[in-house]
C-alpha positions in Angstrom: 0.0 0.0 0.0 2.9 2.4 0.7 4.4 2.1 -2.8 1.3 3.3 -4.8 0.7 6.1 -2.4 4.4 7.2 -2.7 4.1 7.0 -6.6 0.9 9.0 -6.4 2.5 11.7 -4.4 5.4 11.9 -6.8 3.0 12.3 -9.8 1.2 15.0 -8.1 4.6 16.9 -7.4 5.5 16.3 -11.0 2.3 17.7 -12.1 2.7 20.6 -9.9 6.2 21.3 -11.0 5.0 21.2 -14.8 2.2 23.6 -14.2 4.7 26.0 -12.5 7.0 25.8 -15.5 4.1 26.3 -17.9 3.0 29.3 -15.9 6.5 30.8 -15.9 6.8 30.3 -19.7 3.3 31.9 -20.3 4.4 35.0 -18.3 7.5 35.2 -20.3 5.7 34.9 -23.6 3.0 37.4 -22.7 5.8 39.9 -21.6 7.7 39.4 -24.9 4.5 40.0 -26.9 3.5 43.1 -25.1 6.8 44.7 -25.4 7.3 43.7 -28.9 4.2 45.5 -29.9 5.7 48.6 -28.1 8.9 48.1 -29.8 7.5 47.7 -33.4 4.5 50.1 -33.2 5.6 53.1 -31.2 7.4 55.7 -33.4 9.5 57.3 -30.5 11.4 54.4 -28.8 9.9 53.6 -25.5 12.2 50.9 -24.4 15.1 52.7 -22.6 17.8 50.4 -24.3 16.5 51.3 -27.7 16.9 55.0 -27.0 20.6 54.6 -26.5 21.4 51.9 -29.0 19.4 50.9 -32.1 18.3 47.2 -31.7 19.0 47.1 -28.1 15.4 47.2 -27.4 15.1 43.5 -28.4 17.8 42.5 -25.7 15.8 44.5 -23.0 12.7 42.6 -24.1 14.5 39.2 -23.6 15.8 40.2 -20.3 12.5 41.5 -19.1 10.6 38.4 -20.4 13.0 36.1 -18.5 12.6 38.3 -15.3 8.8 38.0 -15.6 9.1 34.3 -15.7 11.3 34.0 -12.9 9.2 36.5 -10.7 6.2 34.5 -11.5 7.7 31.4 -10.0 8.3 33.5 -6.8 4.8 34.9 -6.6 3.2 31.5 -7.3 4.3 30.2 -3.8 1.4 31.1 -1.7 3.5 31.2 1.4 5.7 33.8 0.1 3.7 35.4 -2.4 2.8 38.5 -0.2 6.6 39.2 0.4 7.5 38.8 -3.4 4.4 41.1 -4.4 5.7 43.8 -2.2 9.2 43.3 -3.7 8.2 43.5 -7.4 5.9 46.5 -6.5 8.7 48.1 -4.6 11.1 47.5 -7.6 8.8 49.1 -10.1 8.5 52.1 -7.8 12.2 52.4 -7.5 12.9 52.1 -11.2 10.1 54.6 -12.0 11.3 57.4 -9.7 15.0 56.6 -10.4 14.4 57.2 -14.1 12.7 60.5 -13.1 15.6 61.6 -11.1 18.0 60.8 -13.8 15.8 62.7 -16.3 15.6 65.7 -14.0 19.5 65.6 -13.7 19.6 66.3 -17.5 19.5 63.0 -19.3 16.2 63.7 -21.1 16.1 60.1 -22.7 15.0 58.8 -19.3 11.8 60.8 -19.6 8.9 59.6 -21.6 8.5 62.6 -24.0 11.4 64.9 -22.8 8.8 67.1 -21.0 8.1 66.8 -17.3 4.8 65.6 -15.7 4.0 65.3 -12.1 4.3 61.9 -10.8 1.1 61.9 -8.8 -1.6 59.4 -9.7 -4.4 62.1 -9.4 -2.7 64.0 -12.2 -3.8 60.9 -14.6 -7.2 62.6 -14.5 -6.4 66.2 -13.5 -3.7 66.7 -16.3 -5.9 65.9 -19.3 -8.7 68.1 -17.7 -6.5 71.0 -17.2 -4.7 70.8 -20.6 -7.7 69.6 -22.6 -5.4 67.0 -24.2 -2.9 64.2 -23.3 -5.1 61.1 -23.0 -2.2 58.6 -23.2 -2.0 57.9 -19.4 -5.9 57.7 -18.8 -6.3 55.2 -21.7 -3.1 53.2 -20.4 -4.7 53.3 -17.0 -8.3 52.3 -18.1 -6.9 49.4 -20.3 -5.0 48.1 -17.4 -7.7 48.2 -15.0 -10.2 46.7 -17.4 -7.7 43.7 -17.6 -6.7 43.1 -14.0 -9.2 45.3 -12.2 -8.2 47.0 -9.0 -5.0 45.1 -8.9 -3.5 48.2 -10.4 -3.6 49.4 -6.8 -1.6 46.5 -5.5 0.8 45.7 -8.1 1.3 48.7 -10.6 0.8 52.0 -9.0 4.3 53.7 -8.5 3.1 55.6 -5.3 1.1 52.9 -3.7 4.2 50.8 -3.0 5.1 53.7 -0.5 1.8 53.4 1.2 2.3 49.6 1.5 5.8 50.0 3.0 4.7 52.1 5.7 1.4 50.3 6.4 3.6 47.1 7.0 5.4 48.7 9.7 2.5 47.7 11.9 2.2 44.0 12.4 -1.7 43.9 12.1 -4.1 46.3 10.4 -6.7 48.3 11.9 -10.2 48.8 10.4 -10.7 52.4 9.0 -13.6 54.7 9.6 -16.7 53.9 7.3 -16.6 57.5 5.9 -13.3 56.7 4.0 -15.5 54.8 1.4 -16.7 58.2 0.2 -13.8 60.5 1.0 -12.1 59.5 -2.4 -15.2 60.5 -4.3 -15.3 63.8 -2.8 -11.5 64.2 -3.4 -11.9 63.3 -7.1 -14.7 65.8 -7.6 -12.4 68.4 -5.9 -9.4 67.5 -8.0 -11.6 67.7 -11.4 -13.2 71.0 -10.1 -9.8 72.6 -9.5 -8.3 71.5 -12.7 -11.2 73.0 -14.6 -11.0 76.3 -12.7 -7.2 76.5 -13.3 -7.9 76.0 -16.9 -10.8 78.5 -17.2 -8.8 81.1 -15.4 -5.9 80.5 -17.5 -3.1 80.3 -15.0 0.3 79.3 -16.1 1.3 75.6 -16.1 3.8 76.1 -13.5 1.1 77.2 -10.9 -1.0 74.3 -12.0 2.0 72.0 -11.4 2.2 73.6 -7.9 -1.1 72.4 -7.1 -0.4 68.9 -8.0 2.9 68.8 -6.1 1.2 70.1 -2.9 -1.7 67.2 -3.5 1.2 64.7 -3.7 2.9 65.9 -0.5 -0.3 65.8 1.5 -0.8 62.1 0.2 2.9 61.2 1.4 2.0 62.9 4.8 -1.1 60.7 5.1 1.1 57.6 4.4 3.6 58.8 7.1 1.1 59.8 9.8 -1.9 57.4 9.3 -0.8 54.4 7.2 2.1 53.7 9.5 -0.1 54.1 12.5 -3.0 52.1 11.2 -1.3 49.3 9.3 -3.9 49.9 6.6 -3.4 51.5 3.2 -4.8 54.8 4.4 -3.7 56.8 1.5 -4.9 54.5 -1.0 -8.2 53.9 0.6 -9.0 57.5 1.8 -7.2 59.8 -0.3 -6.3 58.6 -3.8 -9.0 59.2 -6.2 -7.5 56.9 -8.9 -7.9 54.1 -6.3 -11.6 54.7 -6.3 -11.8 54.8 -10.1 -9.8 51.6 -10.3 -12.3 50.0 -7.8 -15.2 50.9 -9.8 -13.7 50.3 -13.4 -12.3 47.0 -11.9 -15.7 45.6 -11.9 -15.4 45.3 -15.7 -12.2 43.0 -15.2 -13.0 39.1 -15.2 -11.0 38.4 -12.2 -12.6 38.1 -8.7 -11.6 36.8 -5.3 -14.3 34.7 -3.5 -14.5 32.7 -0.4 -15.8 29.1 -1.1 -18.4 27.2 0.7 -17.0 25.6 3.8 -15.4 28.7 5.4 -15.9 28.6 9.1 -15.5 32.3 9.6 -12.4 32.1 11.7 -11.3 35.7 10.7 -7.8 34.7 10.3 -7.6 36.3 6.9 -8.6 39.8 8.3 -5.3 40.2 10.0 -3.5 39.9 6.6 -5.7 42.4 4.7 -4.3 45.8 4.4 -7.1 47.1 2.1 -9.8 46.7 4.9 -11.8 44.5 2.7 -12.2 41.3 5.0 -14.4 42.3 7.8 -16.6 39.6 9.4 -19.6 40.9 7.3 -17.6 40.5 4.2 -16.6 36.9 5.1 -20.1 36.0 5.8 -21.1 37.3 2.5 -18.3 35.0 1.1 -16.7 37.8 -0.8 -14.1 40.6 -0.1 -15.5 44.1 0.5 -15.6 46.8 -2.1 -12.0 47.9 -1.4 -10.5 44.6 -2.4 -7.4 45.0 -4.8 -7.0 41.2 -5.6 -3.5 41.3 -3.9 -3.9 37.9 -2.7 -1.9 38.5 0.5 -4.9 36.9 2.6 -4.6 33.5 0.9 -1.7 32.2 3.0 -3.8 32.8 6.2 -6.6 30.5 5.1 -5.6 27.0 6.3 -8.8 25.5 4.5 -8.0 27.2 1.3 -11.4 28.7 0.9 -10.1 32.1 -0.6 -9.6 31.7 -4.2 -9.5 33.7 -7.6 -12.1 33.2 -10.3 -11.9 33.9 -13.9 -13.9 32.6 -16.9 -15.2 29.6 -15.2 -11.8 28.7 -13.5 -11.1 28.6 -10.0 -8.7 27.8 -7.4 -5.0 27.3 -8.3 -5.8 27.5 -12.1 -7.6 30.8 -11.8 -4.7 32.0 -9.5 -2.0 31.0 -12.1 -3.8 32.9 -15.0 -4.1 36.0 -12.8 -0.3 35.9 -11.8 0.7 35.3 -15.3 -1.3 38.5 -16.5 -0.4 40.8 -13.6 3.2 39.9 -13.6 3.5 40.2 -17.3 2.1 43.7 -17.0 4.4 44.6 -14.1 7.3 43.5 -16.3 6.0 45.5 -19.2 5.4 48.6 -17.3 8.9 48.2 -15.9 10.1 48.6 -19.4 7.9 51.5 -20.6 6.4 53.4 -17.7 8.2 56.7 -17.1 7.3 60.3 -16.7 
């Protein structure tokens, strides 16, 4: 009896390993396809290597594709996925702002267009409203959110990684006030109104940029003062208007997190959710709350494995693999092209 059991376990292990290799390959291929489209279709080189040496963009694509495959293997491990998610997110933020700093230092090829834009997420909306043009970032943001939903807020936002780092200084998150659900709506309305007024009055762009910088510094202050204290993503959940837009538009994405039948409502997952999306009421409804960003950090807390991704009829490990392939490929693509 022992031999068949051992053989069965070996086959199960082999199947798991094979699926992992396939998932890594899928992430690498998807990254290569996305970056190749950018390399071929965009007139002004977007890949940094291509800007310095003709043809070097293809080398960068190969390296980023290999990186996507490797990072996928890290994030697939449920026990360590939360740690690696924060690492890849932090890396993206570091590269994003390092390129900005080098560009400001005088090497303009590190900037997207050679013209400076304010690196504050709210400016994705406020900028086009004020200028009456420049829809590239809103379109890129919208496409991304339709694909991976509010995961933009837990994997791809260049500012959110700061909020995450400060929130994790506290071991366990605290619940946030209920009014925070509507504060971002009010702030979004305020941001749009201010941009319209500045455009109508005809103030110089430098003054308008000053408003954006002040808005950004207030956001950082919220991270330092409240996210660090509460252990929850206070800036992202209470202040950032793009987070609210990502949550609303994210309903168009096919990806969902659900709690399967059998959950005993132990509440262990609540202590791992930094987005205030797993209250006991949410758990009883068998779905995370409105503010869930599909980060998946809570999965490791569920000993019964009742938390799962779902997409196009898939669920469990298969759905999770699909989600990780897509979101890591987007991360690697953004790593190659996202700059101010």
